[in-house]
NUTOR-779975 format. One line per 10 residues: number of its first residue (from 1); for each residue x, y, z of C-alpha. Coordinates in Angstrom, 3 decimals. Example, Ala and Ser with C-alpha at 12.3 -4.5 7.8 and 13.67 -1.06 7.14 Angstrom:
! NUTOR-779975
1 = 12.300 -4.500 7.800 ~ 13.670 -1.060 7.140 .
//
This chain:
! NUTOR-779975
1 = -3.351 23.924 -1.197 ~ 0.135 24.402 0.160 ~ 1.114 25.141 3.724 ~ 4.536 25.065 5.328 ~ 4.719 22.214 7.790 ~ 7.667 21.285 9.947 ~ 6.945 17.585 10.275 ~ 7.129 14.548 8.009 ~ 3.954 12.543 7.814 ~ 2.944 8.900 7.877 .
11 = -0.228 7.354 9.275 ~ -0.431 5.242 12.383 ~ -3.438 4.089 14.391 ~ -5.139 6.656 16.589 ~ -8.420 6.139 18.424 ~ -8.962 9.712 19.546 ~ -12.273 11.355 18.586 ~ -12.621 14.524 16.592 ~ -15.778 16.297 15.401 ~ -15.506 16.313 11.619 .
21 = -18.083 15.218 9.054 ~ -19.890 13.376 11.872 ~ -22.317 10.660 10.738 ~ -25.816 10.707 12.192 ~ -25.736 7.013 13.113 ~ -26.282 6.374 16.836 ~ -23.365 4.279 18.050 ~ -24.547 3.804 21.637 ~ -26.268 0.544 20.715 ~ -23.009 -1.039 19.633 .
31 = -21.313 -1.289 23.036 ~ -17.615 -1.175 23.767 ~ -15.037 -1.579 20.995 ~ -13.516 -5.008 20.436 ~ -9.824 -5.079 19.540 ~ -7.686 -7.699 17.820 ~ -3.924 -7.617 17.229 ~ -1.818 -10.019 15.204 ~ 0.839 -10.447 12.527 ~ 0.219 -10.146 8.805 .
41 = 2.213 -9.717 5.595 ~ 5.518 -9.118 7.339 ~ 3.935 -6.523 9.592 ~ 1.113 -6.232 12.152 ~ -2.636 -5.913 12.034 ~ -4.796 -3.983 14.464 ~ -8.558 -4.218 14.230 ~ -11.219 -2.393 16.204 ~ -14.901 -3.126 15.665 ~ -18.106 -2.175 17.463 .
51 = -20.820 -4.624 18.459 ~ -20.906 -7.944 20.242 ~ -17.661 -9.874 20.122 ~ -17.539 -12.455 17.316 ~ -16.282 -15.842 18.572 ~ -13.407 -17.225 16.521 ~ -13.002 -14.033 14.489 ~ -9.239 -13.847 14.905 ~ -8.813 -17.404 13.618 ~ -10.970 -16.537 10.605 .
61 = -8.866 -13.457 9.908 ~ -5.602 -15.384 10.223 ~ -6.914 -18.105 7.911 ~ -8.005 -15.504 5.374 ~ -4.589 -13.849 5.343 ~ -2.808 -17.218 5.221 ~ -4.842 -18.123 2.125 ~ -3.809 -14.837 0.528 ~ -0.145 -15.532 1.282 ~ -0.359 -18.976 -0.306 .
71 = -1.351 -17.261 -3.517 ~ 0.550 -13.989 -3.611 ~ 3.380 -13.845 -1.069 ~ 6.915 -13.945 -2.446 ~ 8.074 -15.179 0.985 ~ 6.011 -18.382 0.822 ~ 8.144 -20.846 -1.185 ~ 5.234 -22.711 -2.802 ~ 2.970 -19.713 -3.398 ~ 1.231 -19.297 -6.731 .
81 = 3.080 -16.087 -7.483 ~ 6.431 -17.802 -6.944 ~ 5.297 -20.629 -9.207 ~ 4.475 -18.057 -11.884 ~ 7.768 -16.217 -11.434 ~ 9.790 -19.433 -11.650 ~ 7.925 -20.757 -14.691 ~ 9.109 -20.402 -18.263 ~ 5.790 -19.480 -19.837 ~ 3.151 -19.227 -17.084 .
91 = 0.834 -21.287 -14.889 ~ -2.805 -22.220 -14.384 ~ -4.315 -20.038 -11.637 ~ -7.676 -21.777 -11.650 ~ -9.114 -22.147 -8.147 ~ -7.395 -19.062 -6.755 ~ -9.451 -16.351 -5.057 ~ -7.080 -13.400 -4.927 ~ -4.779 -13.550 -7.948 ~ -7.153 -12.100 -10.559 .
101 = -8.587 -9.342 -8.287 ~ -5.034 -8.177 -7.545 ~ -4.150 -8.229 -11.232 ~ -7.293 -6.213 -11.972 ~ -6.217 -3.528 -9.494 ~ -2.713 -3.527 -10.967 ~ -3.936 -3.142 -14.545 ~ -6.381 -0.384 -13.643 ~ -3.851 1.679 -11.677 ~ -1.051 0.996 -14.167 .
111 = -3.215 2.300 -17.007 ~ -4.275 5.384 -15.034 ~ -0.660 6.195 -14.108 ~ 0.827 5.503 -17.548 ~ 2.761 2.521 -16.249 ~ 4.222 4.307 -13.240 ~ 2.732 1.570 -11.091 ~ 3.784 -1.750 -12.595 ~ 4.144 -5.009 -10.624 ~ 6.349 -6.531 -13.345 .
121 = 9.107 -4.391 -11.857 ~ 9.814 -7.463 -9.685 ~ 13.238 -8.325 -11.240 ~ 14.420 -4.776 -10.574 ~ 13.104 -4.830 -7.008 ~ 15.339 -7.828 -6.317 ~ 18.239 -6.333 -8.276 ~ 18.218 -3.262 -6.026 ~ 18.151 -5.384 -2.865 ~ 14.508 -5.225 -1.797 .
131 = 11.752 -7.799 -1.478 ~ 13.488 -11.171 -1.550 ~ 16.654 -9.629 -3.008 ~ 19.896 -8.947 -1.162 ~ 21.259 -5.419 -0.557 ~ 23.901 -4.362 -3.014 ~ 27.547 -4.451 -1.989 ~ 28.553 -1.499 -4.144 ~ 26.989 1.825 -5.128 ~ 28.281 1.484 -8.686 .
141 = 25.414 1.209 -11.183 ~ 25.776 -1.007 -14.236 ~ 23.245 0.416 -16.695 ~ 23.708 -2.534 -19.039 ~ 22.336 -4.810 -16.328 ~ 19.511 -2.390 -15.540 ~ 18.528 -2.077 -19.195 ~ 18.524 -5.855 -19.599 ~ 16.057 -6.161 -16.706 ~ 13.873 -3.405 -18.154 .
151 = 13.154 -5.738 -21.080 ~ 11.001 -7.794 -18.701 ~ 8.972 -4.836 -17.378 ~ 5.473 -4.108 -18.650 ~ 2.058 -5.548 -17.798 ~ 1.470 -6.197 -21.482 ~ 3.926 -9.081 -21.015 ~ 1.462 -10.817 -18.641 ~ -1.513 -12.364 -20.431 ~ -4.559 -13.969 -18.836 .
161 = -6.310 -16.504 -21.079 ~ -9.077 -18.267 -19.199 ~ -7.361 -19.585 -16.095 ~ -3.914 -19.595 -17.714 ~ -1.656 -16.747 -16.654 ~ 1.032 -16.507 -19.303 ~ 4.211 -14.502 -19.765 ~ 5.619 -13.385 -23.092 ~ 9.243 -13.787 -21.903 ~ 10.693 -16.328 -19.446 .
171 = 12.205 -13.586 -17.257 ~ 8.925 -11.769 -16.577 ~ 7.975 -11.779 -12.879 ~ 5.258 -10.257 -10.713 ~ 5.562 -8.437 -7.393 ~ 2.157 -7.420 -6.036 ~ 3.520 -6.438 -2.649 ~ 2.865 -2.741 -3.286 ~ -0.873 -3.322 -2.904 ~ -0.790 -6.450 -0.698 .
181 = -1.412 -4.825 2.669 ~ -4.150 -2.655 1.213 ~ -5.838 -5.704 -0.298 ~ -5.578 -7.495 3.057 ~ -7.271 -4.529 4.737 ~ -10.118 -4.775 2.225 ~ -10.515 -8.510 2.871 ~ -10.899 -7.972 6.606 ~ -13.224 -4.997 6.095 ~ -15.485 -7.151 3.921 .
191 = -15.389 -9.950 6.487 ~ -16.563 -7.557 9.215 ~ -19.273 -6.107 6.999 ~ -20.559 -9.593 6.146 ~ -20.604 -10.386 9.879 ~ -22.909 -7.388 10.466 ~ -20.172 -5.313 12.064 ~ -20.140 -2.266 9.751 ~ -18.375 0.010 12.235 ~ -14.682 -0.813 12.260 .
201 = -11.128 0.419 11.807 ~ -8.737 -2.026 10.135 ~ -4.995 -1.349 10.067 ~ -2.341 -3.544 8.449 ~ 1.122 -2.027 8.717 ~ -0.239 1.534 8.514 ~ -2.675 0.947 5.642 ~ -6.190 1.551 6.963 ~ -9.877 1.455 6.232 ~ -12.639 2.871 8.416 .
211 = -16.217 1.643 8.238 ~ -19.182 3.483 9.680 ~ -18.218 5.568 12.697 ~ -17.182 5.519 16.331 ~ -19.264 7.323 18.944 ~ -21.149 9.295 16.289 ~ -17.900 10.575 14.807 ~ -15.439 9.374 12.185 ~ -12.609 7.087 13.032 ~ -9.467 9.157 13.162 .
221 = -5.972 8.328 12.024 ~ -3.114 10.288 13.476 ~ -0.119 11.440 11.474 ~ 3.312 10.306 12.507 ~ 6.584 12.156 12.269 ~ 8.659 9.917 10.025 ~ 12.137 9.221 11.246 ~ 14.777 6.755 10.104 ~ 14.783 5.600 13.723 ~ 11.741 3.294 13.746 .
231 = 11.498 3.582 17.518 ~ 10.473 7.225 17.313 ~ 6.718 7.690 16.974 ~ 5.647 11.302 17.286 ~ 2.077 12.342 16.441 ~ 1.735 15.357 14.206 ~ -1.904 15.666 13.135 ~ -5.245 13.900 12.719 ~ -7.390 13.023 9.684 ~ -10.924 11.539 9.706 .
241 = -11.615 8.178 8.130 ~ -15.132 6.736 7.849 ~ -17.857 5.407 5.561 ~ -15.579 2.706 4.164 ~ -12.833 5.094 3.050 ~ -9.256 3.855 3.062 ~ -5.821 5.441 3.337 ~ -2.412 4.095 2.325 ~ 0.951 5.776 2.714 ~ 4.238 5.229 0.925 .
251 = 7.588 6.762 1.840 ~ 11.297 6.100 1.478 ~ 12.536 6.763 4.977 ~ 11.915 3.362 6.613 ~ 12.709 0.883 3.827 ~ 16.215 1.701 2.653 ~ 19.873 0.808 3.100 ~ 23.188 2.566 2.552 ~ 26.353 1.411 0.815 ~ 29.476 3.408 -0.038 .
261 = 27.739 6.544 1.206 ~ 24.787 6.120 -1.196 ~ 21.202 5.576 -0.052 ~ 19.060 2.992 -1.827 ~ 15.320 3.256 -1.149 ~ 12.616 0.744 -2.013 ~ 10.795 2.908 -4.597 ~ 11.807 1.678 -8.061 ~ 10.934 3.621 -11.206 ~ 9.622 1.109 -13.792 .
271 = 10.407 3.558 -16.590 ~ 14.099 4.023 -15.804 ~ 14.802 0.895 -13.776 ~ 16.506 3.033 -11.129 ~ 15.874 3.722 -7.464 ~ 13.650 6.801 -7.317 ~ 14.371 9.629 -4.894 ~ 12.709 12.984 -5.495 ~ 11.227 15.853 -3.495 ~ 8.186 13.806 -2.495 .
281 = 9.028 12.326 0.899 ~ 5.697 10.796 1.847 ~ 2.504 10.115 -0.129 ~ -0.822 9.325 1.537 ~ -3.718 8.477 -0.772 ~ -7.397 8.134 0.145 ~ -9.653 5.860 -1.922 ~ -12.803 3.794 -1.581 ~ -10.713 0.638 -1.231 ~ -7.295 0.203 0.330 .
291 = -5.713 -1.838 -2.473 ~ -6.274 1.040 -4.884 ~ -4.979 3.577 -2.364 ~ -1.900 1.412 -1.793 ~ -1.063 1.108 -5.497 ~ -1.576 4.822 -6.145 ~ 0.616 5.775 -3.169 ~ 3.442 3.766 -4.747 ~ 2.902 5.453 -8.119 ~ 2.929 8.879 -6.477 .
301 = 6.316 8.249 -4.890 ~ 7.734 7.446 -8.317 ~ 6.477 10.533 -10.155 ~ 7.174 13.229 -7.542 ~ 4.919 15.893 -6.010 ~ 3.636 17.793 -9.029 ~ 2.625 14.749 -11.054 ~ 1.328 12.977 -7.929 ~ -1.100 15.808 -7.281 ~ -2.255 15.638 -10.891 .
311 = -2.838 11.890 -10.620 ~ -5.129 12.103 -7.609 ~ -6.992 15.179 -8.787 ~ -7.680 13.510 -12.147 ~ -9.691 10.840 -10.296 ~ -12.718 11.990 -8.290 ~ -12.448 8.820 -6.167 ~ -9.041 9.838 -4.791 ~ -7.596 12.386 -2.389 ~ -3.920 12.972 -1.679 .
321 = -1.861 14.266 1.228 ~ 1.806 14.715 0.380 ~ 4.912 15.784 2.233 ~ 7.384 17.592 0.009 ~ 10.887 18.921 0.474 ~ 10.777 22.578 -0.582 ~ 13.301 24.207 -2.870 ~ 15.068 25.753 0.111 ~ 15.003 22.553 2.127 ~ 11.900 23.398 4.145 .
331 = 9.091 20.875 4.451 ~ 5.700 21.502 2.879 ~ 2.402 19.671 2.807 ~ 0.528 19.471 -0.468 ~ -3.126 18.473 -0.313 ~ -5.565 17.681 -3.066 ~ -8.593 19.952 -3.236 ~ -10.866 17.427 -1.463 ~ -8.946 17.567 1.816 .
//
């Protein structure tokens, strides 16, 4: 379904109520919402849950996210993922809790997207000045260098044998940041569910998951007008989120830099090795878990609007909400049939 729309879209937290697909659960017994705010994964987290306040919950959440970072954050010097990336042939990941689940998500989404989502793109991410890399000083592209780095791309070059995570070439590296915030959302959602707080909204840096309902209605996420000026936050629409559904959004308008008049955005095409900029300006993907939604949103940005719509509609678990630049420069929204 296509409709002309004059605003760019990206999710941010909204606690307004809207009657849409309202659950029949009576929320009056749960009391006032409890809210927690903190820092996570280079961004923020905002959590709202219904029910009695849980003593020490914020410390438990921070500890959970710290444990994740010790395994999979490229910004933690002694993390397991950095140890893998710096190794010649691989490392033992025995005793880790999050490494294999993240790899499982990566392999599943990579297979479904024909390698469009591929965390072994890590050397190229750094080459183009993102992640832990430094912005380029020139817009000139050396394809010999790009092609050399492409030799290290491909999840088939990462082999798990028991607890040994091996690489087929010394230069192979992993960057699981594209699904990190989504995975963190899922961890907190599971923590709240286990604590008998099934009605919640978890938001890490704009990636969200809504459990149960609020006041007999779905949690709602508002849509933000994307702008290169991060200070501008303009609401542009509302979508319901409940029953454990998650949403993740990827776009090129906030993570980018310019050099010699050229714009370099953080979306890297693992097939070409180049920065990807196409007519798809923003991709929001709904899924049953946020890590999956996060990975698919990244893949959608790589392939562009037509293929992105095909990807989500080929999977009954997914829904997509895309902002596209029209052929005449106008802005359009493209929605999958489930929205």
